[in-house]
C-alpha positions in Angstrom: -45.8 14.5 0.8 -43.1 11.7 0.9 -43.1 8.9 3.3 -40.0 8.9 5.9 -37.8 6.0 6.7 -39.4 5.6 10.1 -42.6 5.0 8.4 -41.2 2.7 6.1 -39.8 0.6 8.8 -43.0 0.4 10.7 -44.6 -0.7 7.6 -42.3 -3.3 7.1 -42.5 -4.7 10.7 -46.1 -4.8 10.4 -46.0 -6.6 7.3 -43.2 -9.1 8.7 -45.4 -9.8 12.0 -48.6 -9.7 10.3 -49.5 -8.2 13.9 -49.7 -4.5 15.2 -49.0 -5.8 18.7 -45.9 -8.1 17.6 -44.4 -5.2 15.5 -45.0 -2.7 18.3 -43.2 -4.9 20.7 -40.3 -5.3 18.1 -40.1 -1.3 17.4 -40.0 -0.9 21.2 -42.9 1.8 20.7 -46.8 1.8 21.6 -49.1 0.2 19.4 -51.1 3.3 19.4 -48.2 5.3 18.1 -47.4 2.6 15.4 -51.2 2.5 14.1 -51.3 6.5 14.0 -47.9 6.2 11.8 -49.2 3.6 9.5 -52.3 5.7 8.9 -50.3 8.7 8.3 -48.3 6.4 5.6 -51.8 5.3 4.3 -53.0 8.7 3.9 -49.5 9.9 2.2 -49.9 7.1 -0.4 -53.7 7.3 -0.9 -53.8 3.6 -0.3 -54.8 1.0 2.3 -52.0 -1.0 3.0 -53.3 -3.4 5.4 -56.6 -5.5 6.1 -57.5 -5.5 9.6 -60.3 -8.1 10.9 -60.7 -10.4 13.7 -58.3 -13.1 12.3 -55.6 -10.5 12.2 -53.4 -8.2 9.9 -52.7 -8.8 6.2 -51.1 -7.0 3.7 -53.8 -5.6 0.7 -52.9 -6.1 -3.0 -51.4 -2.6 -2.7 -49.7 -3.4 0.2 -47.9 -6.7 -1.0 -46.6 -4.4 -3.9 -45.3 -1.7 -1.9 -43.4 -4.2 0.4 -40.4 -4.9 -1.9 -40.2 -1.1 -2.7 -40.2 -0.1 0.9 -37.4 -2.7 1.5 -35.3 -1.6 -1.2 -35.5 1.9 -0.1 -34.5 0.5 3.5 -31.7 -1.5 2.3 -30.5 1.4 -0.2 -30.6 3.9 3.1 -28.5 1.3 5.1 -26.2 1.0 2.6 -25.7 4.8 2.5 -25.2 4.9 6.0 -22.5 2.1 6.1 -20.7 3.9 3.4 -20.3 7.2 5.6 -19.6 5.2 8.5 -16.8 3.2 6.6 -15.5 6.5 5.0 -15.3 8.0 8.9 -13.2 4.8 10.0 -11.0 5.5 6.8 -12.2 2.1 5.5 -13.9 3.7 2.3 -12.4 6.2 -0.1 -9.6 6.8 -2.5 -6.0 7.2 -1.9 -3.3 8.2 -4.3 0.0 6.5 -3.1 3.3 7.7 -5.2 6.7 5.6 -4.9 10.0 7.1 -5.2 11.4 5.1 -8.3 14.2 3.7 -6.2 11.8 2.4 -3.9 8.7 1.3 -5.8 10.4 -2.4 -6.6 10.5 -3.5 -3.1 7.8 -1.1 -1.3 4.8 -1.0 -3.9 3.8 -4.8 -3.7 3.9 -5.3 0.1 2.1 -1.8 0.7 -0.6 -2.5 -1.7 -1.1 -6.2 -0.7 -1.7 -5.4 3.0 -3.8 -2.4 2.1 -6.3 -4.7 0.2 -6.1 -7.2 3.2 -7.0 -4.7 5.6 -8.9 -2.2 3.6 -10.6 -3.9 0.7 -12.9 -1.3 -0.1 -10.2 1.4 -0.2 -9.6 2.5 -3.8 -5.6 3.0 -4.3 -3.8 4.4 -7.3 0.0 4.1 -7.6 2.5 5.9 -9.3 6.1 5.6 -9.5 8.0 9.1 -10.0 11.0 11.2 -9.1 11.6 13.1 -5.8 10.7 16.6 -7.5 7.1 15.7 -8.5 6.8 13.6 -5.6 7.1 16.5 -3.2 4.8 18.8 -5.3 2.3 16.4 -5.8 1.8 16.0 -2.0 1.4 19.9 -1.6 -0.9 20.3 -4.5 -2.9 17.3 -3.6 -2.2 15.2 -6.6 -0.8 12.4 -4.1 -2.1 11.8 -0.4 0.9 9.5 0.8 4.4 9.1 -0.6 7.1 6.4 -0.1 10.5 7.9 -0.4 14.0 8.6 1.1 13.4 11.8 3.4 12.9 14.7 1.4 13.9 17.2 3.9 11.1 19.7 3.2 9.2 21.4 5.8 5.5 21.1 6.2 5.5 17.3 5.5 4.9 14.3 7.9 6.9 11.5 7.8 7.2 7.8 9.7 9.9 5.8 8.9 9.3 2.4 7.4 12.4 0.5 6.5 16.1 1.4 7.1 18.6 -0.1 5.0 22.8 -0.6 4.4 24.2 2.0 2.0 26.4 0.3 -0.3 29.1 1.5 -2.9 28.5 -0.3 -6.1 31.5 -1.3 -8.2 31.9 -2.9 -11.6 32.6 -6.6 -11.5 36.4 -7.1 -11.5 37.0 -3.9 -9.4 40.2 -4.3 -7.3 37.7 -3.4 -4.3 35.1 -5.9 -5.4 36.2 -8.7 -2.9 35.9 -6.5 0.2 33.1 -7.6 2.8 33.0 -3.8 3.8 34.5 -0.6 2.7 34.7 3.1 4.0 34.2 6.5 1.9 37.5 7.8 2.6 38.8 4.5 1.1 37.1 5.5 -2.2 38.6 9.0 -2.5 40.4 8.1 -5.9 37.6 6.7 -7.7 35.8 8.1 -10.5 32.1 8.5 -9.5 28.6 8.2 -11.2 25.8 10.2 -9.5 22.4 11.8 -10.2 22.1 15.3 -11.5 22.3 17.7 -8.8 19.3 19.5 -10.3 17.3 16.1 -9.2 17.1 17.1 -5.6 19.6 19.7 -4.2 19.0 18.7 -0.2 20.0 15.1 -1.1 23.1 16.6 -2.8 23.9 18.8 0.1 23.8 15.8 2.3 26.4 14.0 -0.3 28.6 16.9 0.0 28.7 17.0 3.8 29.7 13.1 3.9 32.5 13.2 1.2 33.9 16.5 2.9 33.8 14.4 6.1 35.6 11.9 4.3 38.4 14.2 3.4 37.5 14.6 -0.4 35.4 15.8 -3.2 34.3 13.0 -5.6 35.4 13.1 -9.1 32.0 13.1 -10.9 32.4 11.6 -14.5 28.6 10.8 -15.6 25.3 11.7 -14.3 22.1 9.7 -14.6 18.7 10.7 -13.3 17.6 6.9 -12.8 18.8 4.0 -10.6 18.9 1.5 -13.5 21.0 3.9 -15.3 23.5 4.5 -12.7 23.8 0.9 -12.2 24.3 0.4 -16.0 27.2 3.2 -16.2 29.0 1.1 -13.1 28.4 -2.2 -15.2 29.9 -0.4 -18.0 33.4 0.6 -15.8 32.4 4.1 -16.1 32.7 4.7 -12.4 31.1 3.5 -9.0 28.2 4.8 -7.2 26.5 4.7 -3.8 23.1 3.2 -3.4 20.8 1.6 -0.8 20.9 -2.6 -0.4 17.6 -2.7 -2.1 18.9 -1.4 -5.4 20.6 -5.0 -5.9 17.6 -6.2 -7.1 17.6 -4.1 -10.1 20.6 -5.4 -11.3 21.9 -8.9 -10.8 24.8 -8.8 -13.1 28.0 -6.8 -13.9 28.1 -4.9 -10.3 28.8 -5.6 -7.0 27.3 -4.1 -3.9 29.6 -3.7 -1.1 28.3 -2.4 2.6 29.6 1.2 3.4 30.8 1.0 7.2 28.3 3.0 9.5 26.2 4.3 6.7 22.4 3.4 6.8 19.6 5.1 4.8 15.8 5.5 6.0 12.6 5.0 4.0 9.8 7.0 5.0 6.2 7.5 4.5 5.5 11.1 3.8 2.3 12.9 3.9 1.3 16.7 3.8 0.9 18.0 7.3 -3.1 19.0 7.8 -4.3 16.0 5.4 -7.1 15.1 7.7 -8.4 12.1 5.4 -9.3 9.1 7.4 -8.2 6.9 5.0 -5.0 8.3 5.0 -4.8 7.7 9.1 -5.8 4.2 8.4 -3.0 3.2 5.7 -0.5 4.9 7.7 -1.4 2.7 10.6 -1.7 -0.3 8.9 1.6 0.2 7.1 3.3 1.0 10.3 2.1 -2.1 11.6 3.7 -4.2 8.8 6.9 -2.3 9.0 7.1 -3.2 12.7 7.2 -7.1 11.7 8.5 -7.1 8.1 11.8 -5.9 6.6 10.3 -4.2 3.8 13.5 -3.6 1.9 13.2 -7.7 1.5 10.0 -7.7 0.4 8.6 -7.1 -3.2 
């Protein structure tokens, strides 16, 4: 038979108070109940833990040896309870975060920083990826939360954390590079560089709609799956492209970002519907509060 935690707490209280009367008052139980529990503990351990005489109550040599062990067990039990309670509150656990490559540069630093500040015991892993693996990872459990352009996929919950200006990216020296704003129809005769359609068809369908609304089909002369690759093609004079303003941090020379009138681009926190992780709920709330007071497109 093994002592239970209650009996260990009673034993420690008597040892610290050197009095059954004071220990019973501290524990808010009767002295008779306390005495019975200590006797039961001594019977389980086959050892006398206290000497009781007219001068009071003191630990036996065995009791003195047992006291630090009992305290250690109680401390470990308290730690275990704290871990569970922290996990229920979403303060302890592990979260796997995915960042779309175009958002990682400006979003990953503030998100990780605020999570470490408010949830220091939460273990975070981060990964930069493209949209296809990002969405797949949310559904198969590889990622808990992602920061991405709207994937437009059923089964995912989302919350917008930033909205930024969409810009046309021109090579330096382009005839339109000195404009303060451009419209999409004004770019009908330009050569374009874009991501492959296979990178994420829902986005390209949206692009198709916007180009049709502008009255033309873009003349695409090259494609590259990465933002850095597109910027390099623009800098080389191969063609033009359009990107969110935050991408200007990825290349400072050889290109010019000109706002496209009336066009903006949201960035969202996205997670699988039905993911009930308390840690996920907490970090969503923490980042939502951050986004309400900070321009996340300008951080990093």
